[in-house]
N, C-alpha and C positions, 0 to 999 in steps of 0.2 A: 741460147745463154744460159746455163746453170746457175740457179737460183741458190743461194749458201743456207744451210738448214739452222731452222730456230733451236736457241741452245736454253733448254730451261734446268735451273737447279732449285728442287725442293726444298723448303725450308729443312724438313728433315736432317738433310743431308750436313749443316752447319751442325747440328747435335751431336751426329756418332762423329763428325768429327772432332768433335770437343769431348767426346768419350774415351776417342783412341788417344786424345792427346793426354789424358789423367791416365790410361793403361800403360802405353806405348811413348819410351823416351823418344823426343823430337827428332834425333838421329833415322830411327827404324821408322817414324808416322810418314818421313819424306820420302824416303826410300820405300815403304809401300804404296803411297800415292804415286810415285815416280814412275812404278812397275805397272800400276792399276792404269795409271794416262799410259804405257807404251802399250799395253794388251789392247786397249779402246784407239789408240791409233793406227794400232795392228790391222784391227776388224776395219777401221774407218778407209781405208788404201785398198783392201780387200774389197771392198763395195765398189768404189772408185774407181778399180783396175776391172771388176764387170761390169764398170758403165751401171749400177743402182744407183736411181737418185734417193740421195736421206731430206727425207722431209722434216724431222726433228730431230734431236739428240737430247734428249730429259737423264740428268745427273737424279739420283733420290738415295735415299737411306738402302734403298735394296738394289745398288749394282745401278748400273747404265746401259739403256735402252736406247736404240736406234730405228726410231720409224722411216720406213721405207719402202721407196714401191715392192710390188710380190715380184718372186725371185723364183728360179727354177730350182730345180733340189741339185742341181749340179753346182749352182751359185752359193744356195745357200751353206752348203757343207764344207764349199772351199774360205766361204765367210764366215758360218761358226768356227773352223779349226784356225784361221789364220791367225788371231787373240792368242791364245792357247801357243801356239807352234812359234811366236814374234816373241813369248817370254821366255819359253826355252831355249831360244836361241841368243836369249843373255845371259844364260847358267855359263857359254862358252867365256864369257868375260869375268865373270867371277873372280878373277884376282885381281883387276881392274875396278870393280864396281862391284863390292861383295854383297855389299846388303842391298844393294838393288836387286841385283841378278839372284838372291836367297827368296827374298819378296817375288819373284817375277816369278820363280819355281815354282812355289808354294801357291802361289794365284793362279797357275798354269793347271797347274795338278788339279786343285778343287774345280776351276772351271773343267775340266776335262769328265769329271764326274757322270755317269750317264741318268743325269736328271734333268729334266726341260725346266726351265728355260736357260741351265744350263749349260755353254758352248758344247758337252758333249754328250746333253742329252738330246739341241738340236743336230747337231753331225747325226748320232744314232738314229734319231726321229729318220733324216735323207738318206740313210741306211736302208731301212728296214720299208720304208712308203715305196727305193728301189727295187725292189725284190720280193715283197711282200703285199694282201689287201692290207686295207684299211684296219680291218676288223683288229687282225695277227697282229699287224704292227703296234695300236695299239697296244693292245697286249701284251705283247714283248715290253715296250717300253714300260708299260705299268709294269712290270714286275720285276724287271730290272732297276727302276727309280725306289721299288718297295726293298726289296735287299738290300741294296748301297745306303739307303737310309736306315737298314738296321742294322749293318757294320758301322755306321757310324756314328749311330749311338749306343753299341754294346764300345765302340773303341773310347766315344765319350766317358762308359760311367771307370771301363778299365786306366782311365788316365785321372779320374778324380776319386777312384778311391785306391788303388794299387802303387800309382806314382804322386800319389797327393797331389797332385795340380791345379785341384779346388775346381768349384763346381762351372770354370769359363768352357772347359773343352766339353761338358754334358749338355749348358747351357748355348752354347754355338750349334751341339747336333739339334735340340729340341727345336732349337730357329730354325734352318735348313728344314725340318720334317715340314714344321707351320708353313713354312711359306713355297714349299712342293706340292702340300697339301691345298693353299689356294690357288696357286696356277692351276690351268685346266690344260689339258694333253694338248690337246690344239681343236681348234675349231672343225667342224666337216667340213666347211667352206671352202678350208685348204688342201683336202683330196681329192 
């Protein structure tokens, strides 16, 4: 008999939610939350489809993390891409649920960035580990993340200076850089 995973919601989640409510209109905030929920639901069903036990689901200001049993590279690749692909499928329903479809599309594209621990970084890790030795795969992932983060910071600067969008895009780019810096690429014991 499978036990249900424990659900943990960090206190910072409510603070971020309150800040988002100050920034976004309620209808867009609800659409973004619905898109994020659907994204995580796709991950959840992919894990269940692969028969991977889920021990804990943690929702925090940094996103949602599902603690699972160890997975093979193929399982992790499939489960990592399930969320973004599910969100991109919602774009097919843009006429019926436009706000949710737009939020799901943006959320999916963001998560497909090749930066670990985002879904795109996890999928790239699986591909690299399948075909390359550990050292080469780690070097490839590090440089892909650096190039992507530099591009994001430059886009944030462009948005702030050229298009007068304020400092929010640049601030989001810097937060992403700090977040990815804090995350270690992967423990060598996983290799």
